[in-house]
C-alpha positions in Angstrom: 156.5 165.4 157.9 155.9 163.3 154.8 158.7 163.6 152.3 159.7 162.1 148.9 163.1 161.1 147.4 164.0 160.4 143.8 166.6 157.6 143.6 168.5 155.5 141.1 168.7 151.7 141.3 172.0 151.6 143.1 170.6 153.8 145.9 167.4 151.8 146.1 169.4 148.6 146.4 171.3 150.0 149.4 168.0 151.1 151.0 166.6 147.6 150.5 169.8 146.1 152.1 169.0 148.3 155.1 165.5 146.8 155.4 163.9 150.0 154.1 164.9 151.8 157.3 167.6 154.3 156.3 169.3 156.1 153.4 172.9 155.2 152.6 175.8 157.6 153.4 176.4 160.3 150.8 179.3 159.9 148.4 182.3 162.3 149.0 181.1 164.6 146.2 177.6 164.8 147.6 177.5 167.5 150.3 173.8 167.4 150.9 170.8 165.0 151.0 167.8 166.6 149.5 164.4 165.1 150.3 161.5 166.9 148.4 158.2 168.1 149.7 155.9 166.7 147.0 155.5 163.6 144.9 155.1 165.6 141.6 158.5 167.2 142.0 160.1 163.8 143.0 158.6 162.3 139.8 159.9 165.1 137.7 163.4 164.7 139.0 163.2 160.9 138.5 162.0 161.3 134.9 164.3 164.1 133.9 167.5 162.9 135.7 167.5 159.3 136.8 165.8 157.7 133.8 168.0 159.3 131.2 171.2 158.7 133.2 170.4 155.2 134.6 167.6 153.8 132.5 165.4 153.6 135.6 164.4 155.8 138.5 162.3 155.4 141.6 160.3 157.6 143.9 160.3 156.9 147.6 158.1 158.2 150.4 159.1 158.4 154.0 158.1 160.2 157.2 160.4 162.2 159.4 159.8 163.4 162.9 158.7 167.0 162.8 161.2 168.1 165.6 164.1 166.9 163.4 163.2 168.4 160.1 162.1 171.8 161.6 165.8 172.6 162.1 166.1 173.1 158.3 164.6 175.7 156.0 162.6 174.8 152.9 164.5 175.6 149.8 162.6 176.7 146.6 164.8 175.8 143.6 162.7 176.7 140.6 159.0 176.6 140.1 156.6 177.0 143.1 156.4 173.2 143.6 160.2 172.7 143.5 160.5 172.6 147.3 163.2 170.6 149.1 165.2 170.4 152.3 169.0 170.6 152.2 170.3 168.3 154.9 174.1 168.3 155.2 175.7 164.9 154.6 177.1 164.9 158.2 173.4 165.1 159.5 172.2 162.1 157.4 172.7 159.5 160.1 170.7 161.7 162.6 168.0 162.0 159.9 167.9 158.3 159.5 167.3 157.9 163.3 164.3 160.1 162.9 162.6 158.2 160.1 159.1 157.1 161.3 158.4 153.5 160.1 159.9 152.4 156.8 160.8 154.0 153.6 158.3 153.1 150.9 158.7 152.6 147.1 155.7 154.4 145.5 156.7 154.6 141.8 159.2 153.4 139.2 159.9 154.9 135.8 161.8 153.5 132.8 
């Protein structure tokens, strides 16, 4: 399954430190990790949240093994294209082990 993730610079820096192979652990106040199902939605989040809050935002693309992601339901959180998975923070390390290849930076917004 091909997924997308909007991130700020701090999160991107941690991903780079991990050789583009895994996402960093969630902060205590972050109960879920939410990859999104389409690039347009990831770009919208980046432009509307990360850029105003941090001055820059990035969109990442990564692939997960189907047998891992199928354990979770797609969540619709607004418009028809606002689709994401809610992966509990405690499952993030397992998700990282199921990333196929490397995480890719596909767009940056300022």
